[in-house]
N, C-alpha and C positions, 0 to 999 in steps of 0.2 A: 143524462150523460152529455148531451149536446151543450147544455148550459155550462158545464165544466170546461169544455173546450173554448167556449166564448170568453171565459175569464182568463185564459192564458194569453200571453203576449204573442203578437204576430210572428216574431222571430222564432219563438219556441214551436209554434204550430207549423211554420214553414220547415223547420228542421225535422219535425216528426214525419213529414211526407217523404223524406229521404230513406226512412226505414220501412215504409210500406211496400210490400212486394208489387211488382208490375202487374201481376195477374189480378190483384185487387184494384189497383189504380185504373186499369183499362175499362172496368165496368162502371166507373163513376161518371164519365161523360165522353163525348165524341173526341175531344181534344186528346185525352189520355189514350183512347182507343187507337187513334191515328198514330200517336207517338210509339206505342208499344205493340202495334199490330204484327210486325215481322217476328218479334220474339214470341208472341202468342201463337202464331201459325207454326213456327218451328217447334214450340213446345207440344202443340197438338199432334203434329206429324211424327215427331221423334219419340215422345214420351207416352202420350195417351194412345196413339194408334199403333205404334210399332215397338216401343221400348218396354220399359219396366212394367207398366200397368196394362197395356193393350186392352182397353175397355171397349173400343169399337174401332172400325176402320175409318180411314179418311173419307171414303165414299159415303159412309153412313153420316158423317159429320156434314157433308155437302147436302145429302138428301134431307136431313133434319132442317137445315137452313132454308131450303126451298119449301118444304112442307109447311113450315111456319111462316113463310113469306117474309123472312127477315131481310128486307131489301138492302139495308145499309151494310150488313155483314156480307151479303151476297155480292154487292157491288165491289167491295174490297177484294173478295175472293176471286171474282171474275176478272178484275184487272190484273191480278197476279197469275191466274191459271188459264186464261182463255186461249192462248196459243196452243197449249198442250191439249185442251179439250177439243180444239178444232182439227187436230190431226186425224187422219183416217185410221181408225182401228175399230174392230167390232166390239160392241158392248152388249152383253146379254142380261136381260132382266125379265123375270117371270115369263119364260117361253117366248119372249120377243127379242129380236136382234136389231140393234141400231148400228148404222154405219159409223157414226161418230158419237163420242161421249156427250157432246153438246146437243145432239139430237135427242138423246135420252133425257137430258136435263130439261129441254123444252117440253118433252112429253110429260115429264114429272110435274112441271109447272102447270101445264094445262090440266092434268089429272087432279091436282090438288088446289086448283084455282088460285095459284100464286101469280097474280097478274103483274105485280111490281117486278118480280124476278124475271118474268118472261119479257117484259119491256126492256130490262137491262140487256138481256141476251139478243134481242132483236135490233138494238141500236147500232 
């Protein structure tokens, strides 16, 4: 399949990229991820977590990123959400109460040995 694409002219291949959905492009490399990050997060918040599909909550999405120590994704998410996470409001998790959501995320990072995510939060 890849050989067929190599035989196409550069102009044609470049035009094909215009028809590839952003959610496919963003997983190809960091550049596309950075370009389409805002659209991706809005899609997750509004469609996957709240809207039509409601497959999981936004908190679950954050927890999975930390549990898998996906520091690149977490860094982008932290830069977008850290002010909201640092506000004082109680967060309950498995019979534990945390003063701030960021405290819970630090706890989760330590529990799951997600050192890279923990470093991002402590900077």
